[in-house]
TORKEZA-547181 format. One line per 4 residues: their letters; for each residue x, y, z of N, C-alpha, C. Coordinates in Angstrom, 3 decimals, padded with zeros to 6 digits. Example, Ala and Ser with C-alpha at 12.3 -4.5 7.8 and 13.67 -1.06 7.14 Angstrom:
AS = 013.190,-005.690,007.800,012.300,-004.500,007.800,013.200,-003.300,007.800 ~ 012.850,-002.250,007.080,013.670,-001.060,007.140,012.900,000.030,007.870
END
This chain:
XXXX = 006.377,-004.037,005.750,004.969,-003.804,005.505,004.847,-002.735,004.428 ~ 003.904,-002.969,003.527,003.629,-002.005,002.461,002.119,-001.864,002.317 ~ 001.702,-000.709,001.820,000.282,-000.392,001.672,-000.020,000.006,000.241 ~ -001.273,-000.195,-000.179,-001.667,000.322,-001.471,-003.055,-000.123,-001.879
XXXX = -003.528,000.504,-002.945,-004.814,000.135,-003.536,-004.625,-001.007,-004.528 ~ -003.579,-000.907,-005.342,-003.236,-001.924,-006.338,-004.414,-002.233,-007.253 ~ -005.084,-001.171,-007.704,-006.296,-001.354,-008.507,-005.978,-001.898,-009.893 ~ -005.059,-001.289,-010.574,-004.572,-001.841,-011.841,-003.103,-002.138,-011.585
XXXX = -002.800,-003.386,-011.252,-001.438,-003.770,-010.897,-000.527,-003.565,-012.099 ~ 000.509,-002.753,-011.937,001.388,-002.399,-013.054,002.850,-002.439,-012.608 ~ 003.805,-002.282,-013.529,005.225,-002.369,-013.174,005.658,-001.428,-012.050 ~ 005.030,-000.274,-011.910,005.354,000.622,-010.803,005.024,-000.008,-009.457
XXXX = 003.879,-000.697,-009.380,003.517,-001.408,-008.152,004.502,-002.538,-007.880 ~ 004.857,-003.271,-008.929,005.777,-004.398,-008.768,007.120,-003.912,-008.233 ~ 007.599,-002.816,-008.786,008.856,-002.221,-008.323,008.744,-001.821,-006.848 ~ 007.664,-001.146,-006.492,007.432,-000.706,-005.110,007.463,-001.897,-004.153
XXXX = 006.766,-002.968,-004.510,006.704,-004.127,-003.624,008.031,-004.878,-003.570 ~ 008.713,-004.986,-004.695,010.033,-005.633,-004.698,011.014,-004.851,-003.824 ~ 010.985,-003.531,-003.943,011.862,-002.690,-003.121,011.485,-002.796,-001.641 ~ 010.204,-002.833,-001.346,009.756,-002.973,000.044,010.252,-004.297,000.630
XXXX = 010.226,-005.341,-000.158,010.693,-006.663,000.288,012.161,-006.603,000.705 ~ 012.954,-005.801,000.035,014.389,-005.689,000.346,014.651,-005.068,001.722 ~ 013.646,-004.433,002.285,013.820,-003.749,003.571,013.491,-004.619,004.779 ~ 013.142,-005.870,004.559,012.818,-006.738,005.690,012.881,-008.203,005.311
XXXX = 012.670,-009.058,006.299,012.694,-010.503,006.065,011.421,-010.987,005.383 ~ 010.300,-010.402,005.757,009.001,-010.782,005.196,008.305,-009.534,004.688 ~ 007.525,-009.718,003.631,006.735,-008.601,003.111,005.258,-008.878,003.342 ~ 004.664,-008.048,004.180,003.223,-008.093,004.424,002.634,-006.875,003.729
XXXX = 001.664,-007.124,002.856,001.059,-006.047,002.078,-000.374,-005.832,002.549 ~ -000.695,-004.585,002.814,-002.043,-004.199,003.215,-002.732,-003.606,001.993 ~ -003.797,-004.257,001.560,-004.552,-003.827,000.384,-005.758,-003.012,000.858 ~ -005.908,-001.831,000.305,-006.990,-000.926,000.715,-008.367,-001.519,000.424
XXXX = -009.262,-001.317,001.346,-010.657,-001.738,001.146,-011.332,-000.795,000.146 ~ -012.389,-001.284,-000.464,-013.138,-000.476,-001.430,-013.604,000.842,-000.809 ~ -014.102,000.786,000.424,-014.599,002.001,001.086,-013.484,003.031,001.264 ~ -012.271,002.567,001.507,-011.137,003.489,001.661,-010.818,004.182,000.346
XXXX = -010.854,003.432,-000.743,-010.586,004.019,-002.060,-011.646,005.062,-002.388 ~ -012.899,004.727,-002.127,-013.979,005.684,-002.388,-013.760,006.981,-001.611 ~ -013.406,006.843,-000.338,-013.256,008.036,000.504,-011.984,008.815,000.175 ~ -010.865,008.136,000.034,-009.583,008.819,-000.152,-009.334,009.276,-001.585
XXXX = -009.834,008.493,-002.554,-009.555,008.831,-003.954,-010.774,009.370,-004.693 ~ -011.947,009.188,-004.099,-013.152,009.762,-004.683,-013.714,009.038,-005.885 ~ -013.394,007.754,-006.026,-013.951,006.978,-007.140,-014.043,005.505,-006.764 ~ -014.780,004.774,-007.564,-014.901,003.329,-007.387,-013.647,002.650,-007.922
XXXX = -013.159,001.616,-007.257,-012.036,000.870,-007.825,-012.496,000.065,-009.043 ~ -011.576,-000.168,-009.969,-011.895,-000.998,-011.149,-012.113,-002.446,-010.725 ~ -011.282,-002.902,-009.783,-011.389,-004.260,-009.243,-011.814,-004.154,-007.788 ~ -012.665,-005.083,-007.338,-013.085,-005.017,-005.940,-011.949,-005.475,-005.023
XXXX = -012.124,-005.249,-003.735,-011.052,-005.505,-002.771,-010.585,-006.955,-002.765 ~ -011.473,-007.894,-003.003,-011.086,-009.308,-002.998,-010.265,-009.661,-004.237 ~ -010.630,-009.091,-005.370,-009.847,-009.312,-006.592,-008.459,-008.701,-006.450 ~ -008.384,-007.482,-005.949,-007.088,-006.816,-005.770,-006.217,-007.572,-004.775
XXXX = -006.829,-008.085,-003.728,-006.099,-008.879,-002.740,-005.499,-010.128,-003.394 ~ -006.272,-010.801,-004.223,-005.772,-012.003,-004.911,-004.652,-011.665,-005.883 ~ -004.751,-010.545,-006.565,-003.679,-010.123,-007.480,-002.370,-009.964,-006.716 ~ -002.426,-009.318,-005.564,-001.218,-009.091,-004.764,-000.710,-010.404,-004.171
XXXX = -001.606,-011.249,-003.712,-001.198,-012.546,-003.150,-000.490,-013.424,-004.179 ~ -000.777,-013.222,-005.433,-000.177,-014.039,-006.495,001.303,-013.723,-006.721 ~ 001.785,-012.629,-006.180,003.183,-012.236,-006.375,004.084,-013.065,-005.463 ~ 005.098,-013.680,-006.047,005.952,-014.614,-005.304,006.701,-013.965,-004.144
XXXX = 007.014,-012.709,-004.234,007.794,-012.054,-003.184,006.929,-011.457,-002.075 ~ 005.624,-011.588,-002.185,004.719,-011.150,-001.118,004.481,-012.344,-000.195 ~ 004.884,-012.205,001.059,004.723,-013.303,002.014,003.290,-013.410,002.527 ~ 002.639,-012.270,002.659,001.258,-012.260,003.142,000.605,-010.979,002.661
XXXX = -000.652,-011.075,002.261,-001.426,-009.893,001.877,-002.775,-009.977,002.577 ~ -003.183,-008.860,003.164,-004.449,-008.796,003.888,-005.157,-007.493,003.541 ~ -006.456,-007.479,003.769,-007.214,-006.246,003.581,-006.958,-005.308,004.750 ~ -006.928,-004.023,004.461,-006.747,-003.016,005.497,-007.940,-002.968,006.430
XXXX = -007.746,-002.276,007.532,-008.814,-002.091,008.501,-009.778,-001.035,007.982 ~ -010.752,-000.741,008.781,-011.732,000.267,008.399,-011.081,001.641,008.302 ~ -011.724,002.515,007.603,-011.239,003.878,007.401,-011.176,004.660,008.724 ~ -011.963,004.248,009.727,-011.988,004.968,011.002,-010.636,004.912,011.721
XXXX = -009.935,003.775,011.643,-008.634,003.654,012.307,-007.667,002.884,011.414 ~ -007.088,003.559,010.430,-006.190,002.866,009.505,-004.903,002.375,010.164 ~ -004.597,002.850,011.364,-003.375,002.422,012.055,-003.579,001.159,012.885 ~ -004.809,000.729,013.029,-005.094,-000.459,013.842,-004.328,-001.675,013.328
XXXX = -004.292,-001.844,012.032,-003.601,-003.002,011.464,-002.094,-002.909,011.680 ~ -001.557,-001.703,011.667,-000.127,-001.511,011.948,000.156,-001.931,013.387 ~ -000.718,-001.537,014.285,-000.566,-001.908,015.693,-000.667,-003.425,015.867 ~ -001.603,-004.057,015.165,-001.783,-005.510,015.261,-000.557,-006.273,014.762
XXXX = 000.004,-005.828,013.648,001.137,-006.534,013.033,002.467,-006.119,013.658 ~ 002.581,-004.856,014.058,003.793,-004.310,014.677,005.044,-004.591,013.826 ~ 005.092,-004.055,012.618,006.220,-004.334,011.724,007.496,-003.602,012.142 ~ 008.622,-004.101,011.656,009.906,-003.433,011.882,010.095,-002.271,010.912
XXXX = 009.531,-002.430,009.710,009.684,-001.428,008.654,008.334,-001.212,007.978 ~ 008.013,000.045,007.704,006.820,000.386,006.931,007.291,001.141,005.699 ~ 006.909,000.629,004.533,007.303,001.260,003.273,006.096,001.924,002.623 ~ 006.339,003.119,002.110,005.321,003.854,001.370,005.855,004.163,-000.012
XXXX = 004.957,004.263,-000.966,005.330,004.732,-002.288,005.519,006.238,-002.251 ~ 006.240,006.747,-003.218,006.557,008.178,-003.275,005.308,009.059,-003.316 ~ 004.191,008.516,-003.773,002.972,009.316,-003.926,001.910,009.011,-002.865 ~ 002.264,008.278,-001.835,001.303,007.916,-000.788,001.335,008.938,000.343
XXXX = 000.837,010.100,000.072,000.915,011.214,001.022,-000.116,011.115,002.153 ~ -001.298,010.615,001.850,-002.399,010.630,002.813,-002.035,009.937,004.119 ~ -001.527,008.737,004.035,-001.244,007.932,005.223,000.163,008.192,005.749 ~ 001.091,008.454,004.854,002.502,008.556,005.232,002.843,009.823,006.013
XXXX = 002.079,010.884,005.836,002.457,012.168,006.438,002.488,012.145,007.961 ~ 001.548,011.460,008.573,001.493,011.488,010.040,001.832,010.151,010.689 ~ 002.414,009.230,009.918,002.654,007.888,010.442,003.665,007.876,011.590 ~ 004.711,008.670,011.505,005.730,008.652,012.569,005.141,009.085,013.910
XXXX = 004.350,010.135,013.898,003.712,010.600,015.135,002.736,009.552,015.670 ~ 002.012,008.921,014.764,001.038,007.903,015.175,001.742,006.671,015.741 ~ 002.854,006.282,015.151,003.629,005.148,015.672,004.102,005.443,017.094 ~ 004.631,006.631,017.286,005.128,007.033,018.605,003.999,007.027,019.629
XXXX = 002.849,007.581,019.242,001.684,007.642,020.125,001.249,006.248,020.579 ~ 001.396,005.274,019.685,000.974,003.902,019.987,002.104,003.034,020.550 ~ 003.262,003.629,020.757,004.383,002.888,021.319,005.027,001.906,020.356 ~ 004.924,002.177,019.062,005.505,001.296,018.040,006.802,001.896,017.521
XXXX = 007.738,001.033,017.184,009.043,001.494,016.705,009.345,000.857,015.362 ~ 008.814,001.401,014.322,009.076,000.908,012.966,009.833,001.975,012.192 ~ 010.784,001.537,011.393,011.430,002.454,010.461,010.436,002.770,009.353 ~ 010.421,003.998,008.900,009.529,004.404,007.810,010.390,004.737,006.599
XXXX = 010.089,004.071,005.490,010.873,004.203,004.264,009.951,004.636,003.130 ~ 010.407,005.581,002.331,009.668,005.968,001.125,010.407,005.401,-000.077 ~ 009.687,004.643,-000.884,010.247,004.039,-002.096,010.044,005.022,-003.246 ~ 011.089,005.292,-003.971,011.012,006.221,-005.098,010.208,005.667,-006.265
XXXX = 009.919,006.503,-007.257,009.105,006.079,-008.400,009.874,005.200,-009.382 ~ 009.117,004.442,-010.149,009.641,003.637,-011.244,008.990,004.140,-012.524 ~ 009.751,004.839,-013.341,009.236,005.380,-014.605,007.851,005.997,-014.410 ~ 007.813,006.972,-013.507,006.570,007.628,-013.088,005.743,008.142,-014.264
XXXX = 006.395,008.635,-015.285,005.672,009.181,-016.441,004.901,008.101,-017.195 ~ 005.276,006.828,-017.014,004.583,005.733,-017.695,003.659,004.953,-016.777 ~ 004.135,004.664,-015.560,003.439,003.722,-014.697,002.933,004.371,-013.422 ~ 001.846,005.062,-013.547,001.123,005.630,-012.415,-000.335,005.276,-012.666
XXXX = -000.998,004.736,-011.658,-002.361,004.226,-011.850,-003.291,005.235,-012.496 ~ -003.247,006.487,-012.037,-004.161,007.490,-012.590,-003.895,007.714,-014.077 ~ -002.637,007.680,-014.482,-002.305,007.859,-015.901,-002.739,006.649,-016.719 ~ -002.574,005.457,-016.166,-002.991,004.250,-016.879,-004.508,004.203,-017.041
XXXX = -005.236,004.631,-016.018,-006.698,004.640,-016.107,-007.168,005.584,-017.203 ~ -006.512,006.744,-017.319,-006.854,007.690,-018.392,-006.583,007.071,-019.760 ~ -005.493,006.370,-019.863,-005.088,005.751,-021.125,-006.107,004.716,-021.602 ~ -006.713,003.997,-020.665,-007.623,002.914,-021.028,-009.097,003.294,-020.971
X = -009.406,004.571,-020.904,-010.816,004.998,-020.898,-011.387,004.943,-022.273
END
């Protein structure tokens, strides 16, 4: 399982998802809802949640992509899917920091993996957005 906004899909995202796929038999990707991006990142996404979901679904190595749950309980979808492995990108601090405690609290046993960056100086969404303003 992997999470993200995937607002401007770029090689860093592709690397993250390809690496996440290597950690399990199937890759299920949770795409952040627009409301989550507004609250967590403080801005409107360039692409709406349905467009971003379709972009991720188009990737051959993604077995399934779904929209995340509401911002009130972001762990609900983890509980519903009950994955063996949860992968986070190196910069996904908001959700990743307390995931192990939350998994334990809910009786879930997933390995938590952090995927390192791919040419971070070039391919980071915030940097790409600045470049195209």
